[in-house]
N, C-alpha and C positions, 0 to 999 in steps of 0.2 A: 062414715061421714059423706055425705054427698057433695059434689063440687059445688052446688048452688048454697049448701050449708056452709061450706067452708068460705065463699065468697062473702056472704053475708057476715060471717064472724070476722073477717078482715075488715070489712067495711065499718062495721060497729067498732071495733078497737081504733080504727083511724080517727073516726069521730069523737070518740073519747078521748083519745090522748090529745089531740090538736086543741081541745077545749081547754087545757090547763094553761095556766099564765106561768111566766118566768118567775123564778125566785127573787125575793128582794131581801137582802140581809147585807149586813156589814162584816166583812171578812177581815178577821183580826189574826189570821195565821201567823203572818209575818212578825207580829208583836210578842208572840208567844215565846218563852225562854225555856229551853229543854235541858234536862239532866237525868241521869240514871244513876241508880244505888242498889245495893244487894236488899233483899226483902226484909233483912233484919234491921235495916235504916228507917226509922219513923219519924224523923225531926226534919221537917222541909227547910229548916234553916241552915242544916249543915250539908245541903246538896249543892254541888258546883252547876250553876245555870249558865247556858250559852244561848246566844241569839241563833236561831236556825237560819233566819234570814230567807227562808223558802216559802213559797207559795202553798206547800203542803207539808205535813209532817210525815216522814217515812221512817220506819224502824222495823227491823227484821226480827226474826225469833231470837229471844235471848233469856237466859234466866234472871236477869235483873229486873226491878221495877223500874217503871218511868215516872219522871216528875215533870210537872208543868208549873212556870211561875207566869201569872197572867196579871197585868195592872190595868185597872178601869177607872175612868173619872168621869163625872157628871159635869159638864160645863154648862147645862142648861140651868134655868132659874126654877124649875119645878122638879120633883121627884120622878124619876123614870123606873119602870119595870122592864127588864129585859130578860130573855133566856139566853143562857150561855150553853152553846149547843155544838156538840163534835158530830159532824156528819156520815162518820163511819160505824157500821153495826159492829166493827170488831173491836171497839176501844176496851170491851171486857168491863172489869169492875173498877169504878172511880170513886176515890174519896175526896172530898174537898175540904180544904183547911183555910180558914180567914186570918190574915194577919191580926194579931191581939186577941185571937179566940183559939190558939192551938192547943190549949189543954183541954178544949171542949171535944165531945165526939164529932168526928167528921161527918159530912153529909154525903150519902150514897147514892150513886146513879150509874146508869150504863147497863147494857144488855147482859152483864155478867150476873146482875141480881134479879131477883124475882120482882114482879111489878110494885107489890106492896112495900118493898124496901127502898124502892127510889123516891128521891128528893121530889122529883116533879115526874108524874106518870106519863112518861114518853118512850116511844120505842127506841131511840137513841139516845146517847149519853147527854144530859141536860139538866140545868140547875138554873132555877129561878131566882133572879138576883133583883133587889132593889135598891136603888142609889138616891141618896138625898142631893139637894142642889149643891154643887162644889165639892162633894164627897169624892175622894180618891180611895179605891178598895183594891187591896193586892190580895191575890188568891192561890193557894197552892193547891193542885190537883195530882193525887197520886194515880198512876195507873197499875192495876195486878191483872195480868192476862198472859197466856202462852200463845196467843196469836199475833202474827205480824201485823202492822199497823200502817194504815195510809189514811190520813184524815186532814180535814180542815176545820177550824175553829170560827164561829159565826156568833154574832150578837143578833137577835131577832127578837121582834116585838112577839108576845105569846100568841096573841091571834093569828099572826102572820104564818107561826110555825105550825098552829093548829090547822089552818087553812092548806098549807103544803102537806101536812101530814094526812088529811081528809083526801086529797088527791091520791097521795101515795096508797093509802089504804085502799082506794078503788082499783088501782092497778094490781095490787095483791090479790085482792079477791077475784078479779078478772082472771088473772094468772091462775091462781087456785082453782077456778072452776074449769078453765080450759084443761089443766093437767088432769084434774080429777077426772073428766069426761074421758079423755085420752085413755087414762089408765083403765077406768071401769069398762069402756068400750072394748079395749083389745083384751083385757081379761077375759070377759065374757065369751068373745070370739076365741080364744085360746081354749076355754073350758069345752065349748060346744063343739069346735072343730077338731080338738086334739093337736092343734098346730103350735109346737113348742116356741115357734118365732114370736107369737102374741104374748105369749106368757113371758119370754125373756124381755121383750119390749115393754111390757106393763111394770116389770121389776125396775127396769132401767129408768123409765119416765117417773115411776113413784119416788126412787132414790133420788133422782134428779130435782124433782120438784120439792122433795123433803128438806134437800140440802138447801136449796135457793130461799125456802121460807125460814129455814133455821139461820142462815146466815144473815138476813136480813132483820132477824129478831121478830117475824112475825108470829111465831109461835109462843113465844115467851110473853108478848104483849097482847096479843087478840085471840089467839086461838085457845091457849090455855094458860092463862096468867097465874093460876094458882097451883100450878103443877110442883111436886115435891122436889124437883131439881130444875135446873136451868140447862135447856136445850142448847143455848148459844155456846155454852163451855164445852159442847161435845160437838162441835162441828168438824174437827177431824174425823170422827166416827162417820158421819153422813157423808163426807168428801170420800173417804175410802170406800164406803159401801157404793156411792156412784161410780168410782173407778171400777171397782169390781164387776157391777152388773153392766156397764158399759162395754167392758173387755167381753164379757159373757154374750151380750147381745151383738156386737160387732162380729164375732166368731161366726154366730149362727145366721146372721143377717147377710153377710158376704159369703158364706159357705165356705169358710177357710178349713181346708183340710191339709193332712199331712203332706201333701204332693207341693204344697205352698208352704215349705218348712218355716221360713222366716216369720211369716204370718201366725202359723199354727204355734209355735214355741213362745213368739213374741206376746200373743194373747195370754198364754198361761203365765208368763213373766210378770205382766203388770196384774194379773189376779194375784200372783204370790205376793207382790210389794203391796197390794192394797189389803190383803190379810193381815200382814205385819203391822201396818199403822192402825188398822181396826183395832187390834188387839191393844195397841200402846194407848189409843185415844182414851181409854178408861182410866189410865193413870198420869196422862199429860196435865190435867187441869190442876192437880195437886204436887206433882212432882215436876218443878220447873225445869230440873237437870235433863228431861226429856224433850227440852225445846228443838233438838235437832230432827225430830220426826215431823216437825211443821216443814221444814226444807225437804223431807223425804217425800211428803205427800205432794207438796208443790211441784217438784221436779218430776215426780212420777205421773201427774196429771198433764203437765207441759209435754213431757216426752210421749204420752199415750196420745195426745191429740194429734202431734206430727206422724206417729206410727199409723195411727188410724186412717189419716188422709193417705198416707203412702200405701197402706192396704186398699184404699178405695181405687186409687189410680191402677195399682197393679192388677186389681180383679177386673176393672173395666177394660184396660187396654191388652192385658196378657191372656185373661180367660174369657173376656166378651160376657162378663156378668152384667146384665142390664140393670140390676138394682143398684149397682154402685153409682150409677147416675143420681138416684135420689139420695144416696148416702153423702156424696160429694156435695149436692146441691145444698143439703140441709147444712153442712159445716161452712158454705158460702154464706148462708144466712147470719150464722152465729158470727163470722168474720165482719160483716157489714154492720152488725150490732155493735161489736167491739169498736169499730172504726169511729161509729157515731158517738159512742161513749168517751172515747179518747180526744175526739174533736170538742166535745162538750167540756171535758175537764180541763182542756187547753184554753178554753175561750175562742175556738174557731167558729162554734155554732153557739145558739141560744140554750142557755142551762135551764131547761123545763122538765116537766116529768117525762115527755116523750124521749129526751135525750139522755136524762138522769137515769131512767131504768130500761135503756135500750138493751142491755145485755140480758136482762129478764125476759123481755119479750121476743128478744132473738131465740132464746131457749125455747120458748113456747111454739115460735115458727119452727124450728128444728124438729121439735116432737110432732108437729102436725105434718110435717113432709115425710119423716119416717114412717108415720102411721099411713100416709098414702102409699108409700113404698111397700108396706106389708100388704096392703089391698090389693096393689099390682101384682104382688108375689102370689097371692091367691088366684088370680086371674092365670097366671103362668102354670100353677099347679094344676088348676081345673083343665087347662089346654093340654096339659102332659097326660093328665088322666084320661081324658078322651082321646088322645092318641093312641095311649096304651091300650084302651077298650078296643080301638080299631084295629091296632096291631093284633090282639088276641083273636078278634073275628077273623082277620085275614089268615092267622095262622092256622085257625080252624079250618077255613076252607081250604087252605094249602094241604092239611093233612087228609081232607076227604078227598081231594083231588088224587094226592098220592096214593090212597087205599084204591081208587079206582083204577088207576094205571098199574100199580103192583099186583093187583088180582084180576080183574077184568080183561085188562090188555094181556096180561100174563097167560090167560087162558086163551086167549086167541093166537098168541105166539106159539104156545104148544101144540095147537091145532096144525099151525104152518109147519112146524118141525115135523110132526107125524106125516102130513102129506108129502113132505120134501123126502123124507125116508122111504115112503110107499113109492115115490114115482122113480127112484134109484132103480127099482126091479125091473121097471117097464121101459126105460129109457136106455137104449144101448148103445146108441150112436155118441160119437166122441165129442160133438158140439154140444148135444144136449145135456151130457154128463158135464162139460164145462159149464154150463149155465146153471145146472142145478147145484153144482159145489158152490157157485158164486151165491145163490140163493140161500143156500145152508149156512154159508159164514156170515150172510148178513142177518140170518135168523138167530145164529149164535150169539152175534154182537148185540142185537137188539136184546136178546135174552139176559146178557150180561149186564146191560144197562138197567133193566128193570129189576134185576138182583141187587145191584147197588144202591138203586132207589129203595128197595124195601130195607136193605141194611140201615140206611139213614133213616127211615120211618121207625124202625124197631128201636134204634137208639134214641130218638127224640121223644118216643112213646114211653120207654122203660128207663130213662137215664134217672129219674127221681124214684124208681121203684126196685133198682137192682138191689139184690140180697147178696152181700159179699159174704163170702164163707171161706174156708180152708178148701183149696183145690190141688191136689197134686199133679206136678207138672209132667211127671213121665207118661202117665196114661192120657192126660190131656193133648201132649204133643204127638203119642201115636194115633190118637183118635183124629186129629187134624190131618196127620199124614195119610191114614187110611181113606181119608175122603178124596185125596189127590192120587192115590197110589196108580190108579189107571192112567192118568194124563202122564204121570213120571215115566211109567213104562212104556207108553206110546212115544214119548220124546226122548227115552233113552238116557235119563238121568239117574244118577245113585243117591243113596241117602246115607248119611252119616249123623248118628245120634249119640251125645254123651250126656243124658239126663238120667241121674241115678234116682232109684226109687226113694220115697220117704222125703222128698223135698217139696214143701208146700209154700202158697202164695195165698195172699186174701185177694180174692176176686170173685166174679160171677163165673161159673163155669162154662155156661152156655156162650156168653159173650165172647169170653177168652177164646173159646175153641172156633166158635162159627163166624165171629166178626175180627179179632186181633190176629190168631195164628193162621187162619185160612185166607185173610187177605195178604199177609205177608208170604205165605207159601204159594199164593196164586201169581205173586209178582215174581218171586223165584223161577217158578216154572215158565213164566212167559217170556222172561228176558235170558234164560240159559239156553243153550244149545246142546246137542246130544254129546253125551260123554261128561257132561259137567256134573258136579256134586252139590247137592243142597244139604247143610248141616244144621242140626240145632245142638248147642252146646250151653251148659249150665256153669256159672262160676259165682263166686262170693266176693262181695266188698266188705268194707268195715262196716257198713250201716244198709247194705242192699244185697239182694239177689238178683243176678243179671242171666237172662236167658237170651243168647244171641243166635239169631237165625240168618244164616250166611249163604250167598251163591256165588258162584263163578261165572255170572253172566257179563252182559255187556257194560254194567255200571251206570251211573248216573251223572250228568254233566254237572260241575260244579255250581252255575247260575241256577239250576232246577234244584239242586240239594238244599239250598238256603231256604226255599218256599215249600217243600215237599210235604212236611207235616204241619205246616202252619194253618192249612185250611184256606189259604187267601188267594191261591191259585189252583186250578184243576189241570192236571196233567193226564192226558191220554195218549200214550206212545204205543207204537205198533210193536208187538212182541217179535221174537225171532222166527216164528211161525205163522206171522201176520197175524196175532190174536190181537182183539181189541178190548179196551176197558173204558170205564166211565171217568177214571181219574177221581173219583170220591172215595175210594177205600183208605187210602193213606191217612186223609183227614179224620176218619172215623176211627181209625187204629189210635191216634193220637189221643182224640177224646175220651175213648174208653180207658186209656191207660192213665189219664187225669182223675176218672173216677175211681179207679183201682188204687189211687195215691201214689202212682208212680210216674214214670218219663219215659222218654225213648230218645235215643241217640243213634245217630246215622253215619257211617263211614262209607265211601263209595270211591271207586277208581274207575273211570269210563275208558273204553277199549281205545279210545283216540289218544289216551295219555300215556297208556302201559298196556302191553298185551296181557299181563296178569291182573285182568280186571275183575269186577265183582262188588258186591254190596254187602255191608254187614248192618244188621238191624238189632240194637241192644235194647231189650226190654227190662227196663229197671225197676224192680219192685222193692218196697220195704221189706225188711227182714221180718218174718213172721214165724213164732213158734207155735206149733200144732200141738194142741193138749188133749187130742183125742175129740169125740163128737161134741157139736154143741158151738 
């Protein structure tokens, strides 16, 4: 819906509503006497009636039937025709008995009956009465309903009541048109965009709209007056459905995940509460002993509203969720509608169609704001999609650049290395040899950096295509050691291996040897001095197999150890023989071990802390039972 359309929609509704006149009626609520009795009591003369003395009649959920005694007198000189009207759509089933005619069948009215059974075809509880001049009429009205009640009693001229109902009907149709448009619009969006948020919103808006029109008796009076059952008697079902769909929608709209545990489990709690009352609603109309489920759903809805507002504030201020602003603003509209209705009810503002149905219109405003919020969410998702596409393009450019560096530049570096070695034979002077050694070390350092870059490129390219298989550790360890045997001999290091044959892990063999073990052995050699020992030892744990790679080198400082395998910092320290590295190898080892389903544990003592220094790296693999080929 465009902004212009929304503005015209609001202006039209304002013009429509301000054109309604204030209701004109005689409020006789304070004159009504009230009593209660079990459903088995049918004689109104046996009921104990009391004056309520209130401006409204309030009764909670109860298994008892309520009775009203109303006395009317015509002091005019001509006969009058008045409509006895109960302004609450929750009055249920009403039976009217007239004094002196108690033996006759009662007159039926109220939203609890189908329209054809009502004495007067009106949406609310209404009786058309005719009083002769000077006549006094005593009436007894029995109310049979499982709903709570909040009503006032009026005497109105039939034409005045018809006029007011025509205005109310316009509001209901206006409301239905708005809700229907929002539901269909968002349903189609959800189906075509495959965005579940729109579908959950459609369910929420549809269930809320259905609850509103059932609550006000619109379905039983205007939409489906000849239905085989009375929708108003099953208001609890629609209320429960609204609570369930609202909980589902709030969870998706605010993107409540398990990291917000209170919100995540709270949403599911209200869904469970709604399902319980949804099931009970089919039995409550006939089984008045289930009246307590009325309190259940009312308290659940009240608690849910408070909870949803809390979730909105939490997601806005703790998680920075911009959609929470739309969510909270929608509840502000509902709050303003409630305040207008309360002010009208207590006489602080005029009682007209604008104020009488402010809650209904506030609900429509709420739904419109949430719909705009969903449109804003689509904009966010489109922006994120564009950023993701840009990131993918940047990543591809990065990989192309890395491939150029790791291959073309590597060829140039190899050429430099070759010419450096050739010059060693022709340059005999001490000064020339010193410069050549520096050039050679710089080339070796550059070659090491390129090798690390190639390893990173291999990991990023192959991580989704690694073929995990059974790898025997003993041959893999010896193959990795053979790659570094000349360096270990040159540096005077010894080797200790306790890796028995027949021990298998699940990994990619090439990655295990060339990336994981090679990086660890390279570090052992780099930071060890002559006479030190490098060892590889296998041990078992309860649920894992551990390969420990250990050296007796200089060790790692504690502050560096905390970040070594996290990939958040790159450490490039100089080895004991001035060897250089890129600092990328250790992070790659961690990534590969994650792909193998394992982990890494590191223990190290730095030489500044203890002369018996060194580092232990534990490669922890899940236990794997090798069952032959395949």
